[in-house]
Legacy VTK file of the C-alpha trace (Angstrom):
# vtk DataFile Version 3.0
C-alpha trace
ASCII
DATASET POLYDATA
POINTS 473 float
74.032 68.455 83.671
76.374 66.995 80.911
74.681 64.870 77.942
76.413 62.856 75.635
74.410 60.234 73.401
71.806 59.037 75.666
74.191 59.149 78.893
73.538 62.128 81.120
76.373 63.138 83.783
76.639 65.326 86.803
79.009 66.841 86.005
79.989 70.143 83.241
81.994 67.865 80.770
83.079 67.530 78.348
83.518 63.334 77.854
86.215 62.365 75.736
85.078 61.184 72.328
86.972 57.863 72.915
89.282 56.236 75.225
91.653 56.223 71.848
92.475 59.602 73.109
93.562 58.275 76.005
97.258 57.263 75.351
98.070 55.941 79.219
96.537 55.800 82.149
96.606 54.610 85.690
94.056 53.553 88.592
95.065 55.416 91.678
92.838 54.190 94.508
88.751 52.342 95.002
86.586 53.178 97.694
83.406 51.920 98.649
79.873 53.808 98.257
76.400 53.467 99.456
73.777 54.416 96.699
72.901 57.467 96.991
74.916 57.681 100.085
72.268 55.525 102.364
73.933 52.763 104.209
70.306 50.459 103.644
71.047 50.370 99.867
73.606 48.668 97.972
76.991 49.233 98.721
78.815 49.891 95.293
82.811 50.164 93.714
84.052 53.716 93.584
87.430 53.371 91.240
89.939 56.403 90.700
92.088 56.970 87.799
93.632 59.367 85.800
94.881 59.855 82.029
96.980 61.656 79.854
97.664 61.725 75.973
101.028 60.381 76.366
103.017 57.949 78.832
105.875 61.110 79.712
103.060 63.385 80.527
101.856 60.268 83.113
104.661 59.892 84.326
105.638 63.526 85.002
102.312 63.908 86.865
102.689 60.751 88.878
106.343 62.082 89.541
105.153 65.705 90.837
102.225 63.989 92.653
105.182 61.765 94.525
107.018 64.828 94.778
104.641 66.757 96.404
103.719 64.273 99.241
107.175 64.118 100.428
107.306 67.672 100.640
103.546 68.010 102.407
104.286 70.768 104.946
101.898 69.500 107.452
104.125 65.868 107.929
107.049 68.399 107.217
105.859 70.821 109.863
105.714 67.809 112.196
108.754 66.511 111.837
111.190 69.998 112.433
108.427 71.187 114.811
107.288 74.001 113.102
103.629 74.230 114.538
100.524 72.721 114.727
96.873 73.281 114.025
93.958 71.296 115.976
90.292 71.031 115.870
89.870 73.863 119.145
91.486 76.065 116.719
90.250 75.821 113.434
91.376 77.659 110.741
94.916 79.012 112.978
98.261 77.698 113.855
100.327 77.440 116.908
103.803 78.162 116.098
106.082 76.234 118.094
109.547 78.182 118.900
111.637 77.002 115.836
108.578 78.099 113.198
108.042 81.184 114.906
112.121 81.894 114.718
111.138 80.965 110.532
108.591 83.151 110.927
110.738 86.062 112.491
113.450 85.281 110.284
111.015 86.404 107.261
109.367 88.934 108.768
112.547 91.049 109.605
113.678 90.711 106.076
110.701 92.024 104.679
110.905 94.672 107.375
114.030 96.270 106.220
113.268 95.583 102.620
110.540 97.710 103.411
112.073 100.416 104.931
115.001 100.332 102.985
112.180 101.001 100.001
110.576 104.290 102.319
107.972 102.444 103.395
106.179 103.516 107.040
104.969 100.611 109.335
101.533 100.904 110.893
99.443 98.676 112.991
95.399 99.133 112.757
92.712 97.857 115.093
91.063 94.238 115.159
88.023 94.835 115.958
85.876 97.776 114.059
82.443 98.512 113.591
80.308 97.630 110.957
79.832 101.267 110.237
83.142 101.561 108.617
82.954 98.292 106.511
79.597 99.958 105.117
81.107 103.193 104.028
83.706 100.905 102.732
81.481 98.727 100.959
83.597 95.449 103.016
79.884 94.584 104.189
77.820 94.059 101.523
80.449 92.379 99.254
82.479 90.456 101.891
80.181 90.968 104.879
79.398 86.597 105.158
83.435 86.157 105.133
83.030 88.213 108.168
83.634 87.401 112.245
81.292 89.925 113.626
80.307 89.883 117.936
77.426 92.675 118.879
78.887 94.417 121.751
76.788 97.379 123.718
74.246 97.583 120.904
77.023 97.562 118.046
78.439 94.736 115.565
82.092 94.266 115.553
83.999 92.542 112.643
87.426 91.339 113.286
89.331 93.310 110.023
89.516 90.862 106.958
91.873 92.964 104.996
93.808 96.113 106.260
93.008 98.475 103.776
90.073 101.072 105.344
92.293 100.929 108.465
95.436 102.443 106.193
93.018 105.071 104.741
91.874 106.271 108.443
95.231 106.813 109.319
95.927 108.748 105.789
92.777 110.904 106.606
94.497 112.496 109.831
96.165 114.728 108.690
95.375 116.771 105.329
98.412 116.094 103.285
100.150 117.977 100.627
100.914 116.328 97.145
104.824 116.970 98.680
103.518 114.368 100.416
103.199 111.714 97.884
103.741 108.971 97.512
102.955 108.162 101.349
103.971 103.721 101.481
102.074 102.810 104.557
102.690 99.237 105.323
101.357 96.770 107.704
102.431 93.081 109.051
98.596 92.714 109.128
96.295 89.889 111.197
93.452 89.234 109.585
90.610 86.848 110.121
88.255 85.370 107.165
85.698 82.561 107.565
86.853 80.425 105.031
84.536 77.022 104.808
86.007 74.196 106.862
86.753 71.642 103.692
88.669 74.288 102.574
91.490 74.623 105.043
94.858 73.056 104.518
97.330 73.466 106.959
98.534 76.950 107.048
97.967 77.347 103.375
94.543 78.093 104.305
93.483 79.340 107.060
91.162 81.678 109.164
93.595 83.708 111.097
96.284 85.346 108.528
98.991 87.782 108.533
99.443 90.053 105.320
102.312 91.360 104.421
100.172 94.463 103.027
100.935 98.031 102.127
99.183 100.740 100.318
100.758 103.468 98.702
98.716 106.813 98.292
99.950 109.265 95.028
98.834 111.235 92.143
97.455 109.440 89.269
100.855 110.291 87.625
102.940 108.670 89.498
100.953 105.512 89.183
103.769 104.013 86.481
106.284 105.380 88.685
105.026 103.088 91.602
104.281 99.532 89.512
107.708 99.997 88.116
109.425 100.536 91.532
107.210 97.945 93.291
107.876 95.333 90.243
111.610 95.883 91.269
111.044 94.811 94.954
108.986 92.437 94.267
110.985 90.597 91.592
114.271 91.197 94.300
112.320 89.506 97.422
111.264 86.631 95.291
114.622 85.976 93.846
116.071 85.786 97.629
113.432 83.116 98.393
114.629 80.818 95.630
111.460 81.779 93.058
112.430 83.418 89.408
109.950 81.965 87.573
106.628 84.319 88.039
103.692 84.571 85.548
101.850 87.950 85.661
97.794 87.874 85.168
95.678 91.049 84.508
92.323 90.604 86.539
89.558 93.418 84.939
86.350 94.424 86.822
84.781 91.692 88.536
80.201 91.295 88.129
79.618 92.525 91.241
81.896 95.443 91.961
81.431 99.124 93.138
82.540 102.111 91.562
80.638 103.331 88.275
82.027 101.857 84.824
83.769 105.229 84.519
85.616 104.790 87.258
86.324 100.978 86.318
87.886 102.355 82.616
89.941 104.900 84.064
91.446 102.718 86.493
92.084 99.865 84.236
93.344 102.289 81.772
95.923 103.467 84.540
97.043 99.473 85.332
97.482 98.579 81.738
99.328 102.021 81.302
101.782 101.134 84.217
102.155 97.292 82.745
103.874 98.908 79.580
105.855 101.484 80.891
106.838 98.640 83.121
107.576 96.193 80.099
105.448 93.564 81.818
104.295 90.253 80.290
100.704 89.714 81.266
98.313 87.378 80.666
93.955 88.448 81.137
92.459 86.523 83.508
88.606 88.315 83.078
86.501 89.550 85.595
88.603 88.219 88.907
89.396 91.608 89.704
88.627 93.220 93.694
85.680 94.758 93.854
87.341 97.872 94.104
89.953 98.126 91.246
91.696 95.967 88.697
94.939 94.194 89.900
97.743 92.144 88.735
98.511 88.743 90.095
101.791 87.509 90.703
101.908 83.759 90.607
105.284 81.873 91.504
105.937 78.176 90.030
107.707 76.124 92.489
110.448 73.207 92.165
108.197 70.003 91.017
106.427 72.897 88.424
103.267 73.861 90.475
102.219 77.603 90.563
101.032 79.526 93.747
99.617 82.746 93.838
101.397 84.990 96.044
101.763 88.686 95.282
99.031 91.343 93.842
99.187 94.762 92.995
95.553 96.949 92.527
94.978 100.535 91.432
92.022 101.692 93.489
90.167 104.738 92.601
86.865 104.152 94.442
88.234 103.548 98.537
89.639 107.273 98.547
86.258 108.297 97.268
83.910 105.942 99.704
86.214 106.704 102.455
86.589 110.941 101.826
90.637 110.971 101.712
92.041 113.774 100.196
95.151 115.656 99.583
96.078 119.383 98.581
97.394 119.920 95.032
99.429 122.085 93.377
96.739 124.033 92.524
95.801 124.492 96.164
92.574 122.600 95.726
91.465 119.165 97.632
92.112 116.132 94.922
91.506 112.364 95.773
94.679 110.158 95.934
94.863 106.897 93.760
95.449 103.928 96.454
97.810 100.858 94.945
96.882 97.941 97.079
100.029 95.890 97.430
101.476 92.852 98.659
104.245 90.414 97.744
104.188 87.336 99.991
100.268 87.366 100.265
99.674 85.741 103.684
102.652 84.943 105.894
101.050 81.933 106.651
100.563 80.406 103.313
104.259 81.847 101.752
105.851 80.196 105.061
103.873 76.089 103.644
105.204 77.061 100.537
108.778 77.706 101.441
108.574 74.637 103.588
107.209 72.847 99.982
109.787 74.199 97.723
112.602 73.482 99.262
111.262 69.797 100.711
111.845 70.945 104.465
115.848 71.688 103.654
116.212 75.781 103.910
118.480 77.618 102.780
121.047 78.397 105.902
119.835 81.935 106.324
115.948 80.598 106.797
117.082 77.555 108.590
115.012 78.156 112.520
118.192 75.655 113.934
121.013 76.056 111.760
123.078 74.230 113.499
123.467 71.254 116.220
126.621 70.430 118.032
126.518 66.591 118.860
129.085 64.985 120.968
130.537 61.947 120.155
131.386 61.455 124.030
129.888 62.000 127.250
133.914 63.341 127.907
133.298 66.712 125.412
130.367 67.723 127.363
131.832 70.819 128.756
133.777 71.284 125.187
130.091 71.007 123.265
128.745 73.566 125.538
131.392 75.986 124.753
130.910 75.684 121.001
127.237 75.858 121.812
127.824 79.382 123.478
130.328 80.476 120.798
127.770 80.105 117.883
125.128 81.442 119.769
127.042 84.665 120.929
127.948 84.872 117.269
124.255 84.776 116.202
123.863 81.195 115.072
120.210 79.294 115.959
122.064 76.604 117.624
121.477 73.786 119.634
123.992 71.324 121.784
122.699 67.444 122.024
124.753 65.603 124.663
122.888 62.766 124.924
123.883 59.059 125.542
123.094 58.329 121.625
125.668 56.781 119.478
127.033 60.142 117.054
125.754 58.008 114.162
121.773 57.816 115.766
122.272 61.735 116.142
123.292 62.138 112.562
120.549 60.855 111.181
117.923 62.051 113.834
118.778 65.707 113.022
119.052 64.892 109.221
115.369 64.347 109.342
114.976 67.287 111.497
116.658 69.422 108.592
119.221 70.744 110.074
121.797 72.541 107.727
125.167 72.007 109.692
125.560 68.826 112.041
129.109 69.450 114.066
130.517 66.432 115.876
132.874 66.981 118.816
134.649 64.445 120.925
138.203 64.590 123.429
140.134 65.314 119.617
138.467 68.372 118.678
138.384 69.619 122.435
142.244 68.910 122.715
142.963 71.178 119.443
139.992 73.135 119.586
138.632 72.700 116.276
134.867 71.018 115.333
133.669 68.242 112.677
131.408 69.762 110.267
129.157 67.636 108.143
126.424 69.779 105.990
122.943 68.492 105.426
122.468 66.215 102.837
126.472 65.376 102.718
128.748 62.420 103.842
131.489 64.019 103.823
133.195 65.741 106.987
135.268 68.318 107.309
137.540 69.276 110.726
138.134 73.082 111.040
139.166 75.081 113.784
136.050 76.549 116.020
136.683 80.368 115.042
137.185 79.575 111.407
133.569 77.514 111.672
132.057 80.215 113.237
133.391 82.675 110.826
132.065 80.534 107.969
128.463 79.940 108.985
128.449 83.651 109.686
128.849 84.087 106.040
126.555 81.469 104.892
123.605 82.200 107.186
123.789 85.974 106.284
120.235 87.181 104.575
120.857 88.109 101.122
120.090 92.102 101.384
122.259 92.244 103.908
124.984 89.904 102.102
124.490 92.434 99.702
125.328 95.660 101.469
128.454 94.104 102.913
129.723 93.367 99.809
128.761 96.541 98.317
130.986 98.634 101.280
LINES 1 474
473 0 1 2 3 4 5 6 7 8 9 10 11 12 13 14 15 16 17 18 19 20 21 22 23 24 25 26 27 28 29 30 31 32 33 34 35 36 37 38 39 40 41 42 43 44 45 46 47 48 49 50 51 52 53 54 55 56 57 58 59 60 61 62 63 64 65 66 67 68 69 70 71 72 73 74 75 76 77 78 79 80 81 82 83 84 85 86 87 88 89 90 91 92 93 94 95 96 97 98 99 100 101 102 103 104 105 106 107 108 109 110 111 112 113 114 115 116 117 118 119 120 121 122 123 124 125 126 127 128 129 130 131 132 133 134 135 136 137 138 139 140 141 142 143 144 145 146 147 148 149 150 151 152 153 154 155 156 157 158 159 160 161 162 163 164 165 166 167 168 169 170 171 172 173 174 175 176 177 178 179 180 181 182 183 184 185 186 187 188 189 190 191 192 193 194 195 196 197 198 199 200 201 202 203 204 205 206 207 208 209 210 211 212 213 214 215 216 217 218 219 220 221 222 223 224 225 226 227 228 229 230 231 232 233 234 235 236 237 238 239 240 241 242 243 244 245 246 247 248 249 250 251 252 253 254 255 256 257 258 259 260 261 262 263 264 265 266 267 268 269 270 271 272 273 274 275 276 277 278 279 280 281 282 283 284 285 286 287 288 289 290 291 292 293 294 295 296 297 298 299 300 301 302 303 304 305 306 307 308 309 310 311 312 313 314 315 316 317 318 319 320 321 322 323 324 325 326 327 328 329 330 331 332 333 334 335 336 337 338 339 340 341 342 343 344 345 346 347 348 349 350 351 352 353 354 355 356 357 358 359 360 361 362 363 364 365 366 367 368 369 370 371 372 373 374 375 376 377 378 379 380 381 382 383 384 385 386 387 388 389 390 391 392 393 394 395 396 397 398 399 400 401 402 403 404 405 406 407 408 409 410 411 412 413 414 415 416 417 418 419 420 421 422 423 424 425 426 427 428 429 430 431 432 433 434 435 436 437 438 439 440 441 442 443 444 445 446 447 448 449 450 451 452 453 454 455 456 457 458 459 460 461 462 463 464 465 466 467 468 469 470 471 472
């Protein structure tokens, strides 16, 4: 309850001291409501509005709302035929062919980056006995968010995260300090029982995939591994078009595992790594993971919204609880430090962010459908098939549109689908083996020889990491 004079309000407050503080406002919508939610009671009118200190701030906010509606990944997902969700699979995504192509492009890119950074990819089980979750501490701290089943007098849980499974792989061998750091990665399919009211398209789901990894290292290696990870993270974000990144340092939460002494050690280690990396960050009190402090990486998108994606966590707790050891240079057993890290976070959520960041007009290398070959007349059908096959053999995602619609209509339809290249072919193009190219968002047409068009498309659709390698060579 918030109290102001004789007024009590069911909100946290505070209220503004006077309407004079509101420089500009706009009423946004009205809605009916029954008193106390009972249809037998009188109907009331609820009026919604927003207020800002200045007209400029109000206009900026309204523009952001308008842009957000245009960029809504749910609407674009339908228009571009990428995915859908439905009540029979609440919180899960049905990926359509083009959406799955986008997923594979991002996953393959990440896999190349991880392999180049000396990560070893693994796969861990979906169903794991509660005994392991109890040992790790997740059952007590996270059990209410797990999906469980009973089988043969055992309780199994769909994994909500990958870290205990990675420790099990680490424990299968007695590692030496010479093996460290050991970087273990997984595109891990996880499930969390999110409240149905919190679900939102593919941004907030119950079934998701993490670009997860864990680095097992010695305490003296934390700084170097943090610097290396930050370099990788910044490079990946830049390749996807994100350069405005804020970092938050989240320290110990109220409910946590491990002693205060362990947390003191972990927080000092992470602060030392932050200083070694000369990283600017703000404190986010009490928001660390239950097993260790973390850095949170927040991306700002094209219309000024912030999205928390990547994380880096320093963990002294799980290696202790799950009995992970390595042989040090002194010949004795020691506990490794476990660095939990993710760059994209949830694949589903990151793809939603990407779609909204680019308003569906994805860069050529990400576009699930890169080229449409559209006929001007039916006389060019055979040539259109030949052009489509040539692009396909060159590794381009292409479709051929030989429908009876006029070329202007075809261009409009494929522009709505956000296809980067629309190639028109007719009798004239067939005669000289050329194509007429129109880029998404442009009215200009460009006539190119077929071979030249394919070579240009290959260059423009090359993923950034491959392009850098080719340029260096």
